[in-house]
C-alpha positions in Angstrom: 3.3 -25.4 11.2 0.3 -26.8 9.2 -2.0 -24.0 10.3 0.4 -21.4 8.8 0.2 -23.3 5.5 -3.6 -23.1 5.6 -3.3 -19.4 6.3 -1.1 -18.9 3.3 -3.5 -20.9 1.1 -6.3 -18.7 2.3 -4.3 -15.5 1.5 -3.8 -16.7 -2.1 -7.4 -17.9 -2.6 -9.0 -14.8 -1.2 -6.7 -12.3 -2.8 -7.2 -13.5 -6.3 -10.7 -12.2 -5.8 -9.5 -8.7 -6.6 -7.9 -9.6 -10.0 -11.1 -10.4 -12.1 -13.1 -7.6 -10.4 -10.5 -4.9 -11.0 -9.8 -6.2 -14.5 -13.5 -6.0 -15.4 -13.8 -2.5 -14.0 -10.7 -1.3 -15.9 -11.8 -3.1 -19.1 -15.4 -1.9 -19.1 -15.3 1.2 -16.9 -18.7 0.0 -15.8 -19.1 0.6 -12.0 -22.8 0.6 -12.0 -24.1 -1.3 -9.0 -21.0 -0.6 -6.9 -21.5 1.5 -3.8 -18.7 4.1 -3.4 -19.6 4.5 0.3 -19.5 0.7 1.0 -16.1 0.4 -0.8 -14.7 3.3 1.2 -15.8 1.6 4.4 -14.1 -1.6 3.2 -10.9 0.3 2.7 -11.0 1.7 6.3 -12.0 -1.7 7.8 -9.2 -3.5 5.9 -6.7 -0.8 6.9 -7.7 -1.4 10.5 -7.1 -5.1 10.1 -3.7 -4.3 8.6 -2.7 -2.2 11.6 -3.9 -4.9 13.9 -2.0 -7.7 12.3 1.1 -5.6 12.0 0.9 -4.8 15.7 0.5 -8.6 16.4 3.4 -9.4 14.1 1.4 -11.9 12.1 2.9 -12.3 8.6 -0.1 -14.0 7.1 -2.4 -11.3 8.3 0.0 -8.6 7.2 0.3 -9.9 3.7 -3.4 -10.7 3.3 -4.5 -7.3 4.5 -1.8 -5.4 2.6 -3.1 -7.1 -0.6 -6.7 -6.5 0.4 -6.2 -2.8 1.2 -4.4 -2.3 -2.2 -7.2 -4.1 -4.1 -9.9 -2.2 -2.2 -8.2 1.2 -2.8 -7.9 0.4 -6.5 -11.5 -0.7 -6.7 -12.7 2.4 -4.7 -10.7 4.7 -7.0 -12.1 3.1 -10.1 -15.7 3.4 -8.7 -15.1 7.1 -7.8 -13.4 8.0 -11.1 -15.8 6.3 -13.5 -18.9 7.1 -11.5 -18.1 10.7 -12.0 -17.4 10.2 -15.8 -20.9 8.7 -16.2 -22.5 11.5 -14.3 -20.7 14.1 -16.4 -19.1 15.6 -13.3 -15.5 14.9 -14.2 -13.8 16.2 -17.2 
């Protein structure tokens, strides 16, 4: 079905978003301007979407949100880890 193809294109286009952002965080360890609380909320919200699409049996939604949850978790971890380094709270 054509609409499924559009869904898969949307998955690819929206999930490549994570790659340059995470690469920049890892390369520079600069997380200034990122809100840890907001990213934690993003992880929870995306996890809820993942559960929803899994219950619905929607493969496009499952793949999209599995990728998104993974990217958000990595981003949140980087923010948490390197925010503490800059504040001197983490050894």
